[in-house]
C-alpha positions in Angstrom: 0.3 0.0 0.4 1.5 3.8 -1.3 2.3 5.9 1.4 -0.1 8.6 1.5 0.2 12.0 -0.2 0.7 14.8 1.7 -2.0 17.6 2.1 -0.5 21.0 1.0 -1.7 24.0 2.4 -0.4 26.7 0.1 -0.9 29.4 2.5 2.0 28.5 4.5 5.1 30.4 3.8 7.3 30.9 6.2 10.4 28.9 7.1 8.9 26.5 9.7 6.0 25.7 7.1 8.3 24.8 4.0 10.6 23.6 6.7 7.7 21.0 7.1 6.7 20.1 4.0 10.1 19.2 2.3 10.2 16.7 5.3 6.9 15.1 4.2 7.9 15.7 0.8 10.9 13.3 1.8 9.2 10.9 3.2 7.0 10.2 0.2 10.3 10.1 -2.3 13.1 9.2 -0.1 11.5 7.1 2.3 14.8 5.6 3.0 16.3 8.6 4.7 15.2 8.6 8.5 18.0 10.5 9.6 17.0 13.6 11.0 19.8 14.7 12.4 20.8 18.9 12.7 24.2 17.9 11.5 22.9 15.5 8.5 23.7 17.4 5.4 20.2 16.6 3.9 19.1 18.6 7.0 21.3 21.2 5.8 20.0 21.4 2.4 16.3 21.4 3.8 17.3 23.9 6.2 18.8 25.9 3.3 16.0 25.7 0.7 13.3 26.6 3.5 14.8 29.6 4.3 15.4 30.9 0.7 11.4 29.9 -0.3 11.0 32.1 3.1 12.6 35.0 1.3 11.2 34.6 -2.2 7.3 34.1 -1.1 8.1 36.8 0.9 8.7 39.1 -2.1 6.6 37.4 -3.7 3.5 38.5 -1.2 5.0 41.9 -0.9 5.6 42.5 -4.7 1.8 41.5 -5.3 0.5 43.9 -2.2 2.3 46.9 -3.6 0.7 46.0 -7.2 -2.9 47.2 -6.0 -3.9 51.0 -4.6 -6.0 49.0 -1.7 -3.1 46.8 -0.5 -0.1 49.0 -1.0 2.0 49.9 1.5 5.4 51.9 0.1 5.3 55.2 0.0 6.6 55.3 -3.5 4.1 52.7 -4.9 1.0 54.8 -3.8 2.6 57.7 -5.7 3.4 56.1 -8.8 -0.8 54.4 -9.0 -2.4 57.3 -8.5 0.1 58.9 -11.4 -1.7 56.2 -13.7 -4.9 58.4 -12.8 -2.7 61.8 -12.9 -3.0 62.5 -9.3 -0.1 63.9 -7.5 0.3 63.9 -4.0 -0.7 67.8 -2.8 2.3 69.9 -1.6 1.9 72.0 1.2 0.1 75.1 1.8 0.8 78.2 3.0 -0.9 79.9 5.9 -2.6 83.4 5.4 -3.0 86.3 7.6 -4.6 89.8 7.7 -2.7 92.8 9.6 -3.0 95.8 11.5 -0.5 98.2 11.5 -0.3 101.4 13.2 1.9 104.2 13.1 2.8 107.9 14.9 1.3 110.8 13.2 3.7 113.5 11.3 4.6 111.4 7.8 2.7 112.2 5.2 2.5 108.4 3.7 4.1 104.8 4.0 5.2 102.4 1.7 5.0 98.9 2.9 7.6 97.1 0.1 7.1 93.6 -1.8 8.4 91.1 -0.2 7.8 93.0 3.8 8.6 90.5 6.3 6.8 89.9 9.6 7.1 87.5 12.1 5.3 85.3 14.8 6.8 86.3 17.8 5.4 83.5 20.6 6.3 80.7 18.4 9.0 78.3 19.4 10.3 77.8 15.8 10.2 81.2 13.7 7.6 81.6 11.5 7.7 84.2 9.1 5.4 86.1 7.0 5.5 87.8 3.6 3.4 90.5 2.0 3.2 89.5 -1.7 1.3 91.9 -3.2 3.4 95.3 -5.3 4.1 98.0 -3.4 1.3 99.4 -1.2 1.1 103.6 -0.7 -0.7 103.8 2.5 -1.9 108.1 2.9 -1.7 108.4 6.2 -4.3 111.9 5.8 -6.8 109.7 3.7 -9.3 107.5 4.4 -7.4 104.0 4.3 -6.7 104.3 8.0 -8.5 105.1 11.2 -7.7 107.2 13.9 -7.4 105.9 17.4 -7.7 108.3 20.6 -4.9 108.1 21.4 -3.7 110.2 18.0 -2.3 106.5 16.1 -3.4 105.6 13.1 -4.2 102.6 12.4 -4.7 100.6 8.9 -6.3 97.3 8.4 -6.3 94.1 6.5 -2.7 94.0 5.0 -2.9 90.6 3.8 0.6 88.6 4.6 1.6 84.5 3.8 2.6 82.6 5.5 6.3 81.5 4.4 10.4 82.9 3.3 11.5 83.3 -0.4 14.6 81.6 -1.2 16.7 83.8 -3.7 18.0 82.4 -6.8 20.1 78.9 -6.5 21.6 76.8 -8.7 20.3 73.7 -9.3 22.8 71.7 -11.3 24.2 71.6 -14.8 22.6 70.6 -17.7 24.2 67.9 -20.1 22.2 68.4 -22.8 20.2 64.9 -23.0 16.5 64.7 -22.7 14.1 64.1 -19.9 16.5 65.3 -17.2 15.8 66.2 -13.6 17.1 68.0 -10.7 16.2 68.0 -7.0 14.5 71.3 -5.6 16.6 72.1 -1.8 15.7 73.0 0.3 11.5 72.2 0.6 8.8 72.1 1.1 8.2 74.7 -1.7 5.2 76.9 -2.7 4.8 75.4 -6.2 2.9 78.8 -7.6 6.3 80.6 -6.2 9.1 79.0 -7.9 10.6 80.9 -10.7 12.8 79.1 -12.9 15.6 79.8 -15.2 18.1 78.4 -17.7 21.2 80.0 -19.0 21.2 79.3 -22.7 24.5 81.3 -23.9 23.0 85.0 -24.1 21.8 85.3 -20.6 19.7 83.8 -18.4 16.1 82.8 -19.6 13.1 82.1 -17.8 10.9 78.6 -18.3 7.4 78.0 -17.8 5.9 75.3 -15.8 3.1 73.1 -16.7 1.1 70.3 -14.8 2.4 68.0 -17.4 4.2 68.1 -20.6 2.0 66.3 -22.8 -0.8 68.5 -21.9 -2.1 70.9 -19.9 -4.7 73.1 -18.8 -4.5 76.8 -19.2 -6.2 79.5 -17.5 -9.2 79.8 -19.8 -9.6 76.1 -19.4 -8.4 75.0 -22.8 -5.5 72.3 -23.3 -2.2 73.2 -24.3 0.2 71.2 -25.3 3.5 71.9 -24.9 5.4 71.8 -29.0 9.0 70.2 -28.6 10.6 73.6 -28.9 8.7 75.4 -25.8 10.3 76.0 -23.0 8.0 74.1 -20.3 8.7 71.7 -17.3 6.9 70.4 -14.6 7.1 69.4 -10.8 6.7 66.4 -8.7 6.8 66.0 -5.4 8.0 63.3 -3.1 6.9 61.4 0.4 8.6 63.3 2.2 7.9 66.9 0.0 10.9 67.0 -1.8 10.4 68.9 -5.1 11.7 67.6 -8.4 11.7 69.5 -11.5 11.9 67.3 -14.8 12.2 68.8 -18.8 11.1 67.4 -21.6 12.9 67.2 -25.0 12.5 63.8 -26.4 11.7 65.7 -29.7 7.9 65.8 -29.2 7.1 67.6 -25.8 8.9 70.4 -24.4 13.2 71.4 -25.3 15.9 70.4 -23.4 18.1 72.8 -21.7 21.0 73.3 -23.3 24.0 71.9 -22.0 26.3 73.9 -20.1 27.9 73.9 -16.2 25.4 75.3 -13.4 23.0 76.6 -15.6 20.3 75.9 -14.2 18.6 77.7 -11.7 15.7 79.3 -9.5 13.9 80.4 -7.0 11.3 79.9 -4.5 9.1 80.2 -1.2 9.2 77.6 1.4 6.4 77.4 4.0 5.9 75.5 7.2 2.4 74.0 6.2 -0.2 74.0 9.7 2.8 75.5 11.9 1.8 78.7 10.3 -1.6 78.7 11.5 -0.8 80.9 14.2 -2.8 82.3 17.3 -4.0 85.8 17.0 -2.3 88.3 18.0 1.4 86.5 17.9 2.8 88.2 14.5 4.0 91.0 16.3 7.2 91.9 14.9 8.1 93.5 11.9 11.3 92.2 10.3 11.4 94.6 7.6 11.9 98.4 8.5 9.2 100.4 7.6 8.9 104.0 8.4 6.8 105.4 11.1 5.2 101.3 11.8 4.6 101.1 15.9 2.6 98.2 16.1 1.8 95.2 14.6 -0.4 92.3 14.9 -3.0 90.4 13.5 -6.7 90.0 15.2 -7.6 86.8 13.6 -5.4 83.6 13.9 -4.0 82.7 10.7 -5.5 80.1 9.0 -5.1 78.0 6.0 -1.6 76.7 6.1 -1.6 72.7 5.6 1.1 70.0 5.7 1.6 67.9 2.7 -1.1 65.5 1.8 -0.1 62.1 3.9 0.0 58.8 2.1 -2.9 57.4 3.8 -5.1 60.7 2.9 -3.9 60.5 -1.1 -4.9 56.8 -1.3 -8.4 57.3 -0.4 -9.3 60.5 -1.8 -7.5 60.1 -5.1 -9.7 57.8 -6.2 -12.7 60.1 -5.8 -10.7 63.0 -7.7 -10.3 60.8 -10.1 -14.3 60.0 -10.4 -15.1 64.0 -10.8 -12.6 64.0 -13.7 -11.3 67.4 -12.3 -14.6 68.8 -13.1 -17.7 70.1 -10.8 -21.1 69.0 -11.6 -23.0 67.9 -8.5 -23.1 69.4 -5.1 -21.2 66.9 -3.6 -18.1 67.2 -6.1 -17.9 70.8 -4.5 -17.2 69.8 -1.4 -15.1 67.2 -2.4 -12.8 68.8 -4.6 -12.5 72.2 -2.4 -9.9 69.7 -0.2 -7.7 70.4 -3.3 -7.7 74.0 -3.8 -5.5 73.6 -0.4 -5.5 75.7 3.0 -9.3 74.0 4.0 -9.8 71.6 6.7 -13.8 71.1 6.4 -16.5 72.2 3.2 -19.9 71.9 2.8 -21.5 72.6 -0.4 -25.2 73.5 -0.8 -27.3 74.5 -3.7 -30.3 77.3 -3.3 -30.8 77.2 -7.2 -29.8 75.5 -10.3 -26.9 77.7 -10.8 -25.4 79.0 -7.3 -23.5 76.9 -5.3 -22.7 78.0 -1.9 -19.8 77.0 -0.3 -19.0 77.0 3.4 -15.3 76.1 4.3 -13.5 75.7 7.9 -9.9 76.5 6.6 -6.7 74.5 8.4 -6.2 75.6 11.8 -6.1 74.6 15.1 -10.1 76.2 15.6 -12.5 77.2 13.8 -11.2 80.5 12.0 -12.8 82.9 9.0 -11.6 82.3 5.7 -9.1 84.4 4.5 -9.6 87.2 2.3 -7.0 85.6 -0.2 -7.8 82.0 0.4 -11.7 82.4 -0.8 -9.7 84.5 -3.8 -7.6 81.1 -4.2 -10.7 78.8 -3.6 -12.7 80.3 -6.6 -9.9 80.6 -8.8 -9.5 76.8 -8.5 -13.5 76.0 -9.1 -13.1 78.5 -12.2 -12.3 76.6 -14.8 -14.0 73.4 -12.6 -17.0 74.7 -12.4 -20.3 74.2 -15.1 -20.5 77.5 -16.9 -23.5 79.2 -15.6 -22.7 78.3 -12.3 -22.1 80.9 -9.5 -19.5 80.1 -6.5 -19.8 81.2 -2.7 -17.6 81.4 -0.4 -18.6 81.1 3.1 -17.6 81.6 6.4 -18.4 78.1 8.9 -20.8 79.3 11.6 -19.2 78.2 14.9 -22.2 77.2 17.8 -20.4 77.2 21.4 -21.2 74.1 23.3 -21.5 75.5 27.4 -21.4 72.7 30.1 -20.9 72.9 33.4 -20.3 69.1 35.3 -20.0 68.1 38.8 -16.9 65.2 39.0 -16.5 63.1 42.2 -13.0 61.4 42.8 -10.8 58.9 43.5 -9.5 60.4 46.8 -6.5 58.9 46.0 -5.9 61.7 43.1 -5.4 65.6 43.2 -8.7 67.6 42.5 -6.4 70.0 40.0 -5.0 66.6 38.3 -8.6 65.1 37.4 -9.8 68.9 36.9 -7.1 68.6 34.0 -8.0 65.3 33.2 -11.6 65.7 32.7 -11.3 69.4 31.3 -8.5 68.1 28.1 -10.8 64.9 27.7 -14.0 67.0 26.9 -11.9 69.4 24.8 -10.9 66.6 22.4 -14.6 65.6 21.8 -15.5 68.9 20.5 -11.9 69.6 18.7 -12.0 71.4 15.8 -10.0 68.3 13.9 -12.6 66.1 15.6 -16.0 67.5 14.7 -17.8 68.9 11.7 -20.4 70.4 10.2 -24.1 69.7 11.3 -22.5 67.3 13.9 -25.3 66.5 16.2 -23.7 66.7 19.6 -25.2 64.0 22.1 -24.8 64.2 26.2 -23.5 60.9 26.2 -20.4 62.0 24.1 -19.3 64.5 27.2 -20.3 62.2 30.0 -17.9 59.5 28.1 -15.1 61.2 27.5 -15.9 62.6 31.4 -16.3 59.6 33.1 -13.3 57.7 31.3 -10.5 60.4 32.5 -8.1 58.9 35.2 -9.5 59.1 39.2 -13.2 59.9 38.1 -15.8 58.3 39.9 -19.0 59.7 38.4 -19.7 62.6 36.5 -23.4 65.1 36.7 -23.8 67.8 34.0 -25.9 70.6 34.6 -25.3 72.7 31.9 -25.5 70.7 28.0 -26.7 74.0 25.9 -26.3 75.8 23.1 -25.1 79.1 24.2 -27.0 81.1 21.5 -30.0 79.4 22.6 -31.8 81.4 25.6 -33.6 79.3 29.1 -36.6 81.6 29.1 -38.0 82.8 32.7 -38.3 79.8 34.3 -40.5 81.9 37.3 -42.9 83.3 34.7 -43.5 80.2 33.3 -44.6 78.7 36.7 -46.6 81.6 37.5 -48.1 81.7 33.7 -48.9 77.7 34.3 -50.6 78.4 37.7 -47.7 76.0 39.2 -46.1 77.0 42.5 -42.7 78.9 42.8 -39.8 77.6 41.9 -38.8 77.7 45.9 -41.7 75.9 46.9 -41.2 72.8 44.3 -40.1 69.4 45.3 -36.4 69.1 45.9 -36.4 66.3 43.3 -38.1 69.2 40.3 -35.9 72.1 41.7 -33.2 69.8 41.0 -34.5 68.7 37.4 -35.3 72.9 36.5 -31.4 73.6 37.9 -30.1 71.4 35.2 -30.3 73.5 32.0 -30.1 69.8 30.0 -31.2 69.5 26.5 -34.2 67.3 27.2 -33.7 64.7 24.5 -30.3 64.8 25.6 -28.5 65.9 22.5 -28.2 69.7 20.2 -28.7 69.4 16.1 -26.7 72.1 14.4 -27.6 73.5 11.0 -25.8 72.9 7.9 -23.7 75.1 8.4 -23.1 75.2 11.7 -19.7 73.6 13.7 -20.0 72.7 17.6 -17.2 74.0 19.7 -15.9 74.0 23.1 -17.8 77.4 25.1 -17.4 77.9 28.6 -16.8 74.8 30.4 -17.1 75.1 34.7 -16.0 72.1 36.4 -16.2 71.7 40.1 -15.1 68.3 41.9 -15.4 66.7 45.2 -14.0 63.2 47.0 -16.5 60.8 46.6 -17.7 59.2 49.5 -15.9 56.0 50.6 
């Protein structure tokens, strides 16, 4: 009777499984070999083949995983998959702010030069903002400024962008070959700010950036091709926000740079991304001397700064953007594509008529803030060649709704009261943090209770107030009198306690379409739990 054939498990691909399978196969084909001593030459060969098979099968699995966007884990694989559908990782976006400038009287006018720099002084790392518009002349005796009670003159709303301009820097030398590539250092850069020049023998000549040398969409929405003599290049970004300049010159798309030493240079602006979303009142220093300038301040927080798009976000959002095919048709297209404009943390679109889109936007930052005018213009320009003909897009600020809370906490006597209070504050604040909430989300009483009860040392939680700040409670005494009920002090204790608890009856706060919840007043009282 012949020996039973071994059962092969095709999912066992590690060293131990391969070694076991090889020994089972050996019993079938070489029954006379019975020595399983580790020093035996046959056992040595089995171990070596199992080890080699383990490595080969591991790389086979890795290659198979990287062949699909849903399972790829290597950044380079995700980037190349997305490029097949024309999707590139979004680079960092600079934050925007508007400054108030206070001048001493006495000068007829002052000039804010293009490139004037201002710095946020309260940050651990320097965060510099630049004025990028043409030179601004402020006539101090005109209605451009306001006269303050102390006689000083106030100019409001100077638009600035976070970032630092890098002077012309040599990127490398052209070899005269087609399809050359050069790294742009240091980064991360703002793509729209790059100014690339090539020395072609008679001086430096500026080249134009395109999204692609195969085809590119112009400001008028028309497709533009790069002919063989066009001075065009394009940018590509890696997983670490590193930028690379690519040239054509293969005889079909774009020309190749002239051969020469150190004849390719560029200037650009770098950005700190989300770090630039500094709080209000922190941009207080002018790095550029400005005559008569006494004080600088940003009345609102800087907003719109974003870090480079992560690999995880790109893998999730790339296919959605491909479905829209770079065209905003349906209402949800505007909500989804607004994030591609940069600087947008949350967006929600609403249609009031067939040709009007109301887009409510919350810019990126640590907290909800109004949309800076520069970001508003940037979003409108982004949709200009993507919207349907005859459709009007209006950008609106999100409405913040303050949720006021009052909590009574009992805690374990082994904990300190201030430590428990701080832990509860942090837990509740996380529930209503800007990164956590979204448009129109319902806030539930249970969310607050669960967050507070999980804080270290907390034994019990009693919520006495859970209300929108803009919602009035009304006159309870007048309401009782109108209903011919006793005064509140004459009611039973259980009813007085219920009236004192200003909590929504159904334990939830519903928000409108354009509203985002945020933490309002938070009052916490603590007491040691009875043993």
